[in-house]
The first five atom37 places (N, CA, C, CB, O) and aatype in JSON, in Angstrom:
{
  "aatype": [12, 6, 2, 19, 2, 19, 19, 19, 6, 0, 14, 14, 15, 19, 7, 0, 16, 3, 16, 0, 14, 16, 18, 10, 0, 13, 6, 14, 9, 16, 10, 19, 14, 13, 8, 14, 11, 10, 9, 0, 19, 6, 5, 10, 16, 15, 0, 6, 9, 6, 17, 10, 3, 0, 18, 8, 7, 10, 19, 1, 1, 6, 10, 12, 0, 1, 9, 0, 5, 3, 0, 7, 7, 3, 7, 10, 10, 15, 14, 0, 1, 5, 1, 16, 1, 3, 17, 10, 10, 1, 5, 16, 5, 14, 9, 1, 0, 15, 0],
  "atom_mask": [
    [1, 1, 1, 1, 1],
    [1, 1, 1, 1, 1],
    [1, 1, 1, 1, 1],
    [1, 1, 1, 1, 1],
    [1, 1, 1, 1, 1],
    [1, 1, 1, 1, 1],
    [1, 1, 1, 1, 1],
    [1, 1, 1, 1, 1],
    [1, 1, 1, 1, 1],
    [1, 1, 1, 1, 1],
    [1, 1, 1, 1, 1],
    [1, 1, 1, 1, 1],
    [1, 1, 1, 1, 1],
    [1, 1, 1, 1, 1],
    [1, 1, 1, 0, 1],
    [1, 1, 1, 1, 1],
    [1, 1, 1, 1, 1],
    [1, 1, 1, 1, 1],
    [1, 1, 1, 1, 1],
    [1, 1, 1, 1, 1],
    [1, 1, 1, 1, 1],
    [1, 1, 1, 1, 1],
    [1, 1, 1, 1, 1],
    [1, 1, 1, 1, 1],
    [1, 1, 1, 1, 1],
    [1, 1, 1, 1, 1],
    [1, 1, 1, 1, 1],
    [1, 1, 1, 1, 1],
    [1, 1, 1, 1, 1],
    [1, 1, 1, 1, 1],
    [1, 1, 1, 1, 1],
    [1, 1, 1, 1, 1],
    [1, 1, 1, 1, 1],
    [1, 1, 1, 1, 1],
    [1, 1, 1, 1, 1],
    [1, 1, 1, 1, 1],
    [1, 1, 1, 1, 1],
    [1, 1, 1, 1, 1],
    [1, 1, 1, 1, 1],
    [1, 1, 1, 1, 1],
    [1, 1, 1, 1, 1],
    [1, 1, 1, 1, 1],
    [1, 1, 1, 1, 1],
    [1, 1, 1, 1, 1],
    [1, 1, 1, 1, 1],
    [1, 1, 1, 1, 1],
    [1, 1, 1, 1, 1],
    [1, 1, 1, 1, 1],
    [1, 1, 1, 1, 1],
    [1, 1, 1, 1, 1],
    [1, 1, 1, 1, 1],
    [1, 1, 1, 1, 1],
    [1, 1, 1, 1, 1],
    [1, 1, 1, 1, 1],
    [1, 1, 1, 1, 1],
    [1, 1, 1, 1, 1],
    [1, 1, 1, 0, 1],
    [1, 1, 1, 1, 1],
    [1, 1, 1, 1, 1],
    [1, 1, 1, 1, 1],
    [1, 1, 1, 1, 1],
    [1, 1, 1, 1, 1],
    [1, 1, 1, 1, 1],
    [1, 1, 1, 1, 1],
    [1, 1, 1, 1, 1],
    [1, 1, 1, 1, 1],
    [1, 1, 1, 1, 1],
    [1, 1, 1, 1, 1],
    [1, 1, 1, 1, 1],
    [1, 1, 1, 1, 1],
    [1, 1, 1, 1, 1],
    [1, 1, 1, 0, 1],
    [1, 1, 1, 0, 1],
    [1, 1, 1, 1, 1],
    [1, 1, 1, 0, 1],
    [1, 1, 1, 1, 1],
    [1, 1, 1, 1, 1],
    [1, 1, 1, 1, 1],
    [1, 1, 1, 1, 1],
    [1, 1, 1, 1, 1],
    [1, 1, 1, 1, 1],
    [1, 1, 1, 1, 1],
    [1, 1, 1, 1, 1],
    [1, 1, 1, 1, 1],
    [1, 1, 1, 1, 1],
    [1, 1, 1, 1, 1],
    [1, 1, 1, 1, 1],
    [1, 1, 1, 1, 1],
    [1, 1, 1, 1, 1],
    [1, 1, 1, 1, 1],
    [1, 1, 1, 1, 1],
    [1, 1, 1, 1, 1],
    [1, 1, 1, 1, 1],
    [1, 1, 1, 1, 1],
    [1, 1, 1, 1, 1],
    [1, 1, 1, 1, 1],
    [1, 1, 1, 1, 1],
    [1, 1, 1, 1, 1],
    [1, 1, 1, 1, 1]
  ],
  "atom_positions": [
    [[117.63, 122.71, 86.12], [117.53, 121.29, 86.26], [118.34, 120.73, 85.06], [116.01, 120.77, 86.29], [118.24, 121.24, 83.94]],
    [[119.01, 119.84, 85.29], [119.97, 119.37, 84.18], [119.86, 117.77, 84.2], [121.61, 119.9, 84.46], [119.39, 117.12, 85.14]],
    [[120.3, 117.32, 83.15], [120.23, 115.82, 82.82], [121.3, 115.44, 81.8], [118.8, 115.43, 82.22], [121.8, 116.37, 81.17]],
    [[121.72, 114.21, 81.57], [122.61, 113.8, 80.63], [121.64, 113.09, 79.65], [123.79, 112.92, 81.24], [120.88, 112.26, 80.16]],
    [[121.57, 113.28, 78.39], [120.79, 112.68, 77.48], [121.65, 112.17, 76.23], [119.72, 113.62, 77.12], [122.75, 112.68, 76.0]],
    [[121.12, 111.17, 75.45], [121.72, 110.71, 74.29], [120.73, 110.98, 73.01], [122.08, 109.18, 74.5], [119.51, 110.91, 73.19]],
    [[121.19, 111.24, 71.89], [120.27, 111.5, 70.82], [120.01, 110.03, 70.16], [120.89, 112.63, 69.74], [120.9, 109.22, 69.9]],
    [[118.74, 109.87, 69.96], [118.12, 108.63, 69.37], [117.14, 108.9, 68.32], [117.45, 107.83, 70.41], [116.5, 109.94, 68.29]],
    [[117.02, 107.81, 67.33], [116.04, 108.05, 66.44], [114.64, 107.93, 66.99], [116.22, 107.23, 65.38], [114.27, 106.93, 67.59]],
    [[113.88, 108.97, 66.77], [112.38, 108.99, 67.3], [111.61, 107.86, 66.57], [111.61, 110.5, 67.0], [111.83, 107.57, 65.39]],
    [[110.75, 107.27, 67.29], [109.77, 106.43, 66.66], [108.93, 107.07, 65.59], [108.91, 105.92, 67.66], [108.61, 108.25, 65.73]],
    [[108.56, 106.45, 64.6], [107.63, 107.08, 63.4], [106.29, 107.36, 64.0], [107.4, 106.01, 62.05], [105.74, 106.57, 64.76]],
    [[105.81, 108.41, 63.66], [104.32, 108.98, 63.95], [103.38, 107.92, 63.58], [103.92, 110.36, 63.08], [103.75, 107.09, 62.75]],
    [[102.3, 107.86, 64.07], [101.22, 107.07, 63.87], [100.84, 107.34, 62.34], [100.08, 107.39, 64.93], [100.71, 108.52, 62.03]],
    [[100.67, 106.46, 61.45], [100.16, 106.75, 60.15], [101.42, 107.25, 59.27], [0.0, 0.0, 0.0], [101.17, 107.58, 58.12]],
    [[102.61, 107.32, 59.67], [103.65, 107.69, 58.86], [104.0, 106.78, 57.82], [104.72, 107.92, 59.59], [103.97, 105.57, 58.03]],
    [[104.37, 107.36, 56.55], [104.7, 106.47, 55.43], [106.16, 106.19, 55.36], [104.25, 107.06, 54.13], [106.94, 106.75, 56.13]],
    [[106.54, 105.34, 54.48], [108.06, 105.02, 54.25], [108.92, 106.23, 53.83], [108.22, 103.93, 53.13], [110.15, 106.2, 53.89]],
    [[108.2, 107.33, 53.38], [108.87, 108.44, 52.7], [108.89, 109.52, 53.83], [108.08, 108.94, 51.3], [109.38, 110.6, 53.52]],
    [[108.45, 109.37, 55.01], [108.28, 110.22, 56.06], [109.67, 110.61, 56.57], [107.42, 109.59, 57.11], [110.49, 109.7, 56.69]],
    [[110.02, 111.81, 56.87], [111.33, 112.12, 57.47], [111.69, 111.45, 58.72], [111.41, 113.49, 57.71], [110.79, 111.16, 59.5]],
    [[112.9, 111.16, 59.0], [113.33, 110.57, 60.3], [113.7, 111.68, 61.19], [114.52, 109.57, 60.15], [114.53, 112.53, 60.87]],
    [[113.05, 111.65, 62.36], [113.29, 112.59, 63.48], [114.12, 112.04, 64.52], [112.07, 113.02, 64.08], [114.29, 110.84, 64.72]],
    [[114.68, 113.09, 65.23], [115.52, 112.62, 66.42], [114.83, 113.14, 67.62], [117.05, 113.14, 66.38], [114.04, 114.07, 67.61]],
    [[115.23, 112.4, 68.76], [114.74, 112.81, 70.12], [115.88, 112.59, 71.07], [113.45, 112.0, 70.58], [116.96, 112.12, 70.7]],
    [[115.6, 112.96, 72.39], [116.61, 112.76, 73.48], [116.04, 111.65, 74.33], [116.87, 114.11, 74.36], [114.83, 111.55, 74.57]],
    [[116.88, 110.9, 74.74], [116.57, 109.77, 75.79], [117.59, 110.1, 77.04], [116.85, 108.09, 75.1], [118.78, 110.38, 76.89]],
    [[117.02, 110.02, 78.06], [117.94, 110.25, 79.34], [118.8, 109.11, 79.51], [117.11, 110.43, 80.7], [118.41, 107.97, 79.27]],
    [[120.19, 109.43, 79.99], [121.06, 108.43, 80.4], [121.01, 108.34, 81.88], [122.42, 108.66, 79.9], [120.92, 107.27, 82.48]],
    [[121.06, 109.39, 82.41], [120.98, 109.57, 83.96], [119.48, 109.28, 84.42], [121.42, 111.15, 84.41], [118.62, 109.84, 83.75]],
    [[119.15, 108.63, 85.26], [117.85, 108.61, 85.75], [117.75, 108.98, 87.34], [117.29, 107.23, 85.44], [117.62, 108.18, 88.27]],
    [[117.85, 110.21, 87.37], [117.7, 110.75, 88.91], [116.56, 111.63, 88.95], [119.01, 111.59, 89.49], [116.48, 112.48, 88.06]],
    [[115.55, 111.56, 89.95], [114.51, 112.4, 89.95], [115.03, 113.8, 90.27], [113.47, 111.92, 90.89], [116.15, 113.99, 90.75]],
    [[114.17, 114.76, 89.99], [114.35, 116.28, 90.31], [113.79, 116.33, 91.84], [113.43, 117.38, 89.16], [112.77, 115.71, 92.14]],
    [[114.44, 117.04, 92.69], [113.88, 117.2, 94.08], [112.64, 117.97, 93.99], [114.88, 117.91, 95.07], [112.67, 119.01, 93.32]],
    [[111.51, 117.6, 94.58], [110.3, 118.35, 94.38], [110.35, 119.75, 95.1], [109.12, 117.51, 94.89], [109.68, 120.7, 94.71]],
    [[111.16, 119.79, 96.12], [111.25, 121.0, 96.85], [112.02, 122.13, 96.09], [111.9, 120.72, 98.15], [111.97, 123.3, 96.45]],
    [[112.71, 121.73, 95.05], [113.41, 122.68, 94.35], [112.71, 123.05, 93.01], [114.78, 122.19, 94.13], [113.25, 123.75, 92.16]],
    [[111.53, 122.56, 92.9], [110.62, 122.83, 91.59], [109.65, 124.02, 91.89], [109.67, 121.44, 91.16], [108.81, 123.87, 92.78]],
    [[109.72, 125.1, 91.25], [108.66, 126.1, 91.4], [107.47, 125.82, 90.49], [109.2, 127.5, 91.1], [107.31, 126.41, 89.43]],
    [[106.63, 124.85, 90.98], [105.55, 124.46, 90.16], [104.76, 125.52, 89.5], [104.71, 123.7, 90.91], [104.44, 125.44, 88.31]],
    [[104.42, 126.55, 90.27], [103.64, 127.71, 89.74], [104.29, 128.33, 88.66], [103.38, 128.72, 90.73], [103.55, 129.01, 87.94]],
    [[105.62, 128.26, 88.33], [106.22, 128.7, 87.19], [106.28, 127.81, 86.05], [107.41, 129.09, 87.47], [106.85, 128.25, 85.05]],
    [[105.79, 126.6, 86.0], [105.87, 125.61, 85.16], [104.59, 125.66, 84.22], [106.04, 124.35, 85.94], [103.5, 125.94, 84.71]],
    [[104.72, 125.39, 82.84], [103.51, 125.4, 81.95], [102.95, 123.98, 82.13], [103.86, 125.75, 80.36], [103.62, 123.07, 82.63]],
    [[101.67, 123.82, 81.69], [101.14, 122.36, 81.59], [102.02, 121.45, 81.0], [99.92, 122.26, 80.82], [102.27, 120.38, 81.57]],
    [[102.55, 121.76, 79.86], [103.5, 121.06, 78.91], [104.65, 120.64, 79.87], [104.04, 122.05, 77.62], [104.95, 119.45, 79.87]],
    [[105.25, 121.41, 80.6], [106.46, 121.11, 81.34], [106.1, 120.13, 82.5], [107.12, 122.45, 81.89], [106.84, 119.21, 82.87]],
    [[104.97, 120.4, 82.99], [104.55, 119.59, 84.15], [104.36, 118.21, 83.67], [103.25, 120.11, 84.82], [104.9, 117.28, 84.26]],
    [[103.58, 118.02, 82.54], [103.4, 116.63, 81.92], [104.79, 115.94, 81.7], [102.62, 116.73, 80.48], [105.05, 114.79, 82.03]],
    [[105.7, 116.91, 81.04], [107.08, 116.17, 80.72], [107.65, 115.7, 82.04], [108.21, 117.16, 79.95], [108.15, 114.59, 82.18]],
    [[107.55, 116.6, 83.03], [108.3, 116.18, 84.45], [107.57, 114.94, 84.94], [108.22, 117.41, 85.7], [108.25, 114.05, 85.44]],
    [[106.21, 114.8, 84.83], [105.59, 113.66, 85.43], [106.03, 112.45, 84.62], [104.05, 113.8, 85.47], [106.48, 111.47, 85.21]],
    [[105.91, 112.47, 83.27], [106.57, 111.51, 82.37], [108.0, 110.92, 82.77], [106.7, 112.19, 81.08], [108.31, 109.73, 82.88]],
    [[108.77, 112.0, 82.94], [110.13, 111.65, 83.28], [110.3, 110.94, 84.62], [110.95, 112.87, 83.28], [111.04, 109.97, 84.78]],
    [[109.55, 111.51, 85.6], [109.51, 110.74, 86.97], [108.8, 109.58, 86.84], [108.87, 111.5, 88.1], [109.25, 108.69, 87.56]],
    [[107.72, 109.22, 86.08], [107.2, 107.94, 85.78], [108.32, 106.98, 85.22], [0.0, 0.0, 0.0], [108.4, 105.83, 85.66]],
    [[109.16, 107.44, 84.26], [110.29, 106.55, 83.7], [111.29, 106.16, 84.72], [111.05, 107.24, 82.55], [111.7, 105.0, 84.85]],
    [[111.74, 107.28, 85.54], [112.84, 106.99, 86.57], [112.06, 105.99, 87.55], [113.45, 108.47, 87.39], [112.64, 104.97, 87.92]],
    [[110.81, 106.25, 87.97], [110.36, 105.2, 88.9], [110.3, 103.79, 88.53], [109.14, 105.49, 89.29], [110.63, 102.87, 89.28]],
    [[109.84, 103.64, 87.22], [109.6, 102.27, 86.57], [111.02, 101.6, 86.55], [108.94, 102.4, 84.99], [111.19, 100.51, 87.1]],
    [[111.9, 102.18, 85.99], [113.26, 101.71, 85.65], [113.94, 101.42, 87.2], [114.15, 102.96, 84.67], [114.4, 100.3, 87.41]],
    [[113.98, 102.26, 88.07], [114.68, 102.24, 89.25], [113.91, 101.15, 90.2], [114.77, 103.74, 89.86], [114.49, 100.39, 90.97]],
    [[112.69, 101.2, 90.03], [111.99, 100.21, 91.02], [112.16, 98.91, 90.43], [110.41, 100.48, 91.27], [112.19, 97.97, 91.23]],
    [[112.27, 98.64, 89.2], [112.66, 97.21, 88.76], [114.03, 96.92, 89.23], [112.61, 97.01, 87.18], [114.18, 95.85, 89.83]],
    [[115.09, 97.71, 89.06], [116.35, 97.42, 89.73], [116.35, 97.0, 91.08], [117.12, 98.48, 89.69], [116.93, 96.01, 91.52]],
    [[115.57, 97.91, 91.8], [115.51, 97.57, 93.45], [114.87, 96.3, 93.59], [114.63, 98.68, 94.4], [115.32, 95.53, 94.44]],
    [[113.78, 95.9, 92.81], [113.12, 94.62, 92.94], [114.04, 93.42, 92.68], [111.96, 94.58, 92.0], [113.96, 92.37, 93.31]],
    [[114.97, 93.68, 91.64], [115.93, 92.62, 91.33], [116.84, 92.22, 92.4], [116.71, 93.0, 90.23], [117.43, 91.14, 92.43]],
    [[116.95, 93.34, 93.48], [117.86, 93.04, 94.69], [117.24, 92.36, 95.66], [118.41, 94.19, 95.31], [117.9, 92.17, 96.68]],
    [[115.94, 91.88, 95.6], [115.33, 91.31, 96.7], [115.72, 89.87, 96.74], [113.86, 91.5, 96.67], [115.93, 89.2, 95.72]],
    [[115.81, 89.44, 97.95], [116.22, 87.86, 98.01], [115.2, 86.99, 97.5], [0.0, 0.0, 0.0], [114.19, 87.45, 96.98]],
    [[115.39, 85.73, 97.63], [114.68, 84.6, 97.14], [113.4, 84.61, 97.83], [0.0, 0.0, 0.0], [112.45, 84.0, 97.33]],
    [[113.29, 85.25, 98.96], [112.18, 85.45, 99.72], [111.26, 86.6, 99.25], [112.61, 85.65, 101.03], [110.1, 86.72, 99.65]],
    [[111.85, 87.46, 98.37], [111.19, 88.44, 97.88], [111.21, 89.73, 98.81], [0.0, 0.0, 0.0], [110.47, 90.69, 98.61]],
    [[112.13, 89.63, 99.86], [112.3, 90.75, 100.81], [113.4, 91.65, 100.46], [112.51, 90.27, 102.17], [114.42, 91.2, 99.92]],
    [[113.26, 92.76, 100.71], [114.34, 93.84, 100.57], [115.14, 93.93, 101.82], [113.73, 95.25, 100.26], [114.67, 93.53, 102.89]],
    [[116.38, 94.47, 101.72], [117.02, 94.81, 103.03], [116.57, 96.08, 103.25], [118.55, 94.73, 103.1], [115.95, 96.71, 102.4]],
    [[116.94, 96.63, 104.67], [116.46, 97.76, 105.24], [116.95, 98.99, 104.21], [117.01, 97.86, 106.79], [116.2, 99.9, 103.85]],
    [[118.21, 98.86, 103.86], [118.75, 99.93, 102.99], [117.98, 100.05, 101.69], [120.23, 99.67, 102.68], [117.69, 101.15, 101.22]],
    [[117.65, 98.93, 101.14], [116.84, 98.9, 99.8], [115.44, 99.48, 100.17], [116.7, 97.3, 99.12], [114.93, 100.36, 99.47]],
    [[114.87, 99.03, 101.16], [113.59, 99.54, 101.79], [113.63, 101.11, 101.8], [113.42, 98.97, 103.32], [112.68, 101.7, 101.28]],
    [[114.55, 101.77, 102.29], [114.56, 103.04, 102.34], [114.93, 103.81, 101.01], [115.36, 103.32, 103.35], [114.48, 104.94, 100.79]],
    [[115.65, 103.25, 100.25], [115.82, 103.54, 98.92], [114.41, 103.65, 98.1], [116.73, 102.46, 98.35], [114.04, 104.63, 97.46]],
    [[113.77, 102.48, 98.27], [112.39, 102.33, 97.54], [111.55, 103.55, 98.09], [111.59, 100.8, 97.88], [111.04, 104.34, 97.29]],
    [[111.43, 103.68, 99.26], [110.56, 104.72, 99.85], [111.06, 106.18, 99.47], [110.53, 104.55, 101.44], [110.25, 107.07, 99.22]],
    [[112.31, 106.36, 99.42], [112.72, 107.61, 99.0], [112.47, 107.89, 97.55], [114.08, 107.76, 99.29], [112.15, 109.02, 97.16]],
    [[112.61, 106.77, 96.69], [112.31, 106.99, 95.22], [110.88, 107.29, 95.03], [112.68, 105.76, 94.37], [110.57, 108.2, 94.25]],
    [[109.87, 106.55, 95.73], [108.44, 106.65, 95.55], [108.07, 108.17, 95.98], [107.65, 105.49, 96.45], [107.19, 108.83, 95.42]],
    [[108.83, 108.62, 97.03], [108.42, 110.05, 97.59], [108.72, 111.15, 96.47], [109.31, 110.43, 99.03], [107.92, 112.02, 96.12]],
    [[110.05, 110.97, 95.97], [110.65, 111.88, 94.93], [110.03, 111.91, 93.59], [112.03, 111.54, 94.72], [110.09, 112.9, 92.87]],
    [[109.36, 110.71, 93.24], [108.89, 110.62, 91.85], [107.24, 110.77, 91.79], [109.4, 109.18, 91.22], [106.63, 110.45, 90.77]],
    [[106.57, 111.25, 92.93], [105.14, 111.37, 92.93], [105.04, 112.43, 91.88], [104.46, 111.75, 94.38], [105.79, 113.4, 91.82]],
    [[103.96, 112.15, 90.95], [103.49, 113.08, 89.85], [103.12, 114.52, 90.46], [102.16, 112.43, 89.09], [102.53, 114.63, 91.54]],
    [[103.47, 115.49, 89.75], [103.04, 116.99, 90.33], [101.73, 117.12, 90.09], [103.76, 118.28, 89.67], [101.08, 117.84, 90.85]],
    [[101.15, 116.52, 89.1], [99.7, 116.8, 88.78], [98.78, 116.28, 89.97], [99.28, 116.05, 87.37], [97.72, 116.83, 90.27]],
    [[99.3, 115.14, 90.62], [98.55, 114.54, 91.69], [98.75, 115.45, 92.9], [99.0, 113.04, 91.97], [97.84, 115.54, 93.72]],
    [[99.85, 116.12, 93.07], [100.05, 116.81, 94.39], [99.85, 118.29, 94.25], [101.47, 116.53, 94.97], [99.82, 119.0, 95.25]],
    [[99.7, 118.78, 93.0], [99.41, 120.29, 92.71], [97.99, 120.57, 93.23], [99.5, 120.66, 91.07], [97.51, 121.7, 93.12]]
  ]
}
């Protein structure tokens, strides 16, 4: 599995002081879900499953907001956008819920 990321300054930890070191983190640029059928869930650790579920949650939130922006004044989506929404919902189901 592969993704394009950018390095950003990580938010400070709870209770961090002004003298605490600054840490860096990765932030995804591409928001594409990993295809569930290509994931060997039995080979993932709990931490990896948590990361993947969090990533898919981010993908779902960001892309569903963009799809909703495409709705007309009546709030209805075109058939193509409905198919896109349905596909996105299927692809970003949490592994924890389906495992």
